[in-house]
C-alpha positions as CSV (number, residue, x, y, z in Angstrom):
1,X,-3.3,45.7,-2.9
2,X,-3.0,48.7,-0.6
3,X,-5.5,47.1,1.9
4,X,-3.3,44.0,2.1
5,X,-0.2,46.0,2.9
6,X,-2.1,47.9,5.6
7,X,-3.6,44.7,7.0
8,X,-0.1,43.0,7.2
9,X,1.5,46.0,8.8
10,X,-1.4,46.3,11.4
11,X,-1.5,42.5,12.2
12,X,2.1,41.1,12.0
13,X,1.4,38.4,14.6
14,X,-1.7,37.1,12.8
15,X,0.0,37.1,9.4
16,X,3.1,35.4,10.8
17,X,1.0,32.7,12.4
18,X,-0.9,32.1,9.2
19,X,2.3,31.8,7.2
20,X,3.9,29.4,9.7
21,X,0.7,27.2,9.7
22,X,0.6,27.2,5.9
23,X,4.3,26.2,5.8
24,X,3.7,23.4,8.3
25,X,0.7,22.1,6.3
26,X,2.8,22.1,3.1
27,X,5.7,20.4,4.9
28,X,3.3,17.7,6.3
29,X,1.7,17.1,2.9
30,X,5.0,16.9,1.1
31,X,6.2,14.1,3.5
32,X,3.4,11.8,2.6
33,X,4.5,9.1,0.2
34,X,2.9,8.8,-3.2
35,X,0.4,11.1,-4.7
36,X,-3.3,10.8,-4.2
37,X,-5.8,9.7,-6.8
38,X,-9.5,10.3,-7.0
39,X,-11.9,7.4,-7.2
40,X,-12.3,8.1,-11.0
41,X,-8.5,8.1,-11.5
42,X,-8.3,4.8,-9.5
43,X,-10.9,3.1,-11.6
44,X,-9.0,4.2,-14.7
45,X,-5.8,2.8,-13.3
46,X,-7.5,-0.5,-12.4
47,X,-9.2,-0.8,-15.8
48,X,-6.5,0.5,-18.2
49,X,-3.2,-0.3,-16.4
50,X,-4.2,-3.3,-14.4
51,X,-3.3,-1.5,-11.1
52,X,-3.3,-3.6,-8.0
53,X,-5.3,-2.4,-5.0
54,X,-3.7,-3.1,-1.6
55,X,-6.1,-2.6,1.2
56,X,-4.3,-1.9,4.5
57,X,-7.3,-2.1,6.7
58,X,-7.8,-4.9,9.3
59,X,-9.2,-8.2,8.1
60,X,-12.6,-7.5,9.8
61,X,-13.1,-4.2,8.0
62,X,-11.9,-5.6,4.8
63,X,-14.4,-8.4,4.9
64,X,-17.3,-5.9,5.4
65,X,-16.6,-4.5,2.0
66,X,-13.6,-4.0,-0.3
67,X,-12.7,-3.1,-3.9
68,X,-12.9,-6.1,-6.3
69,X,-9.6,-8.1,-6.4
70,X,-8.1,-6.0,-3.7
71,X,-5.2,-7.6,-1.7
72,X,-5.7,-7.3,2.1
73,X,-2.4,-6.7,4.0
74,X,-3.1,-4.9,7.3
75,X,-0.8,-1.9,7.8
76,X,0.9,-3.4,10.9
77,X,1.8,-6.6,8.9
78,X,2.9,-4.9,5.6
79,X,6.6,-5.2,6.0
80,X,6.5,-8.9,6.8
81,X,4.1,-9.6,3.9
82,X,5.9,-7.4,1.3
83,X,7.0,-10.5,-0.6
84,X,3.4,-11.1,-1.6
85,X,3.6,-7.9,-3.6
86,X,7.0,-8.6,-5.3
87,X,5.4,-9.6,-8.6
88,X,3.7,-6.2,-8.8
89,X,6.8,-4.1,-8.3
90,X,6.4,-2.4,-11.7
91,X,2.6,-2.3,-11.7
92,X,0.7,0.7,-10.4
93,X,-0.3,0.0,-6.8
94,X,-3.3,1.8,-5.2
95,X,-3.2,1.9,-1.4
96,X,-6.6,2.0,0.3
97,X,-7.5,2.5,4.0
98,X,-10.6,3.7,5.8
99,X,-10.4,7.5,5.1
100,X,-7.0,8.0,3.5
101,X,-5.0,8.8,6.7
102,X,-2.9,5.7,7.1
103,X,-2.2,4.9,3.5
104,X,0.7,7.4,3.6
105,X,2.9,5.2,5.8
106,X,2.2,2.1,3.6
107,X,3.1,4.2,0.6
108,X,6.4,5.2,2.2
109,X,7.2,1.6,3.0
110,X,6.5,0.4,-0.5
111,X,8.4,3.3,-2.1
112,X,11.4,2.5,0.1
113,X,11.2,-1.1,-0.9
114,X,11.5,-0.1,-4.6
115,X,7.9,0.0,-5.8
116,X,7.9,2.6,-8.5
117,X,4.2,3.6,-9.0
118,X,2.5,3.9,-5.6
119,X,-0.6,6.1,-5.2
120,X,-3.1,6.6,-2.4
121,X,-6.9,6.5,-2.8
122,X,-8.1,10.0,-1.8
123,X,-10.7,9.6,1.0
124,X,-10.0,5.8,1.3
125,X,-12.8,3.3,1.2
126,X,-15.2,6.0,2.6
127,X,-14.6,8.1,-0.5
128,X,-15.2,5.0,-2.7
129,X,-18.5,4.3,-0.8
130,X,-19.5,7.9,-1.1
131,X,-19.2,7.7,-4.9
132,X,-21.5,4.5,-4.8
133,X,-18.8,2.4,-6.5
134,X,-19.0,-1.4,-6.2
135,X,-17.7,-3.2,-3.1
136,X,-17.6,-6.9,-2.5
137,X,-17.9,-8.7,0.8
138,X,-15.9,-11.7,1.8
């Protein structure tokens, strides 16, 4: 503990920079809509709670491989196709993209529209592939 106090007093700029970056990271993560789920948690949601998978990738990427029974609504068309998801408003919805980066904005849009249980697949379809889980091509 003594060493920590000495380090902080000798390097105030470094410690301040670290704290600011940490706070920015926490702030950025907290603004993302919906919590993330692992591939294992996603399969449990799909199998036990009949969660719906919404894939927000472009049609071409979707056709190269997607989760079974996933609904493809590209991110840039989500707001205009929101009515297609109306019947799943109280059902868990798992949002999938390529690597988990763009699912946040889709989650925000769905949460704002009143969807109660929206989660993002951690690592996106890349994480799903990495776990060697099944994909279907269309």
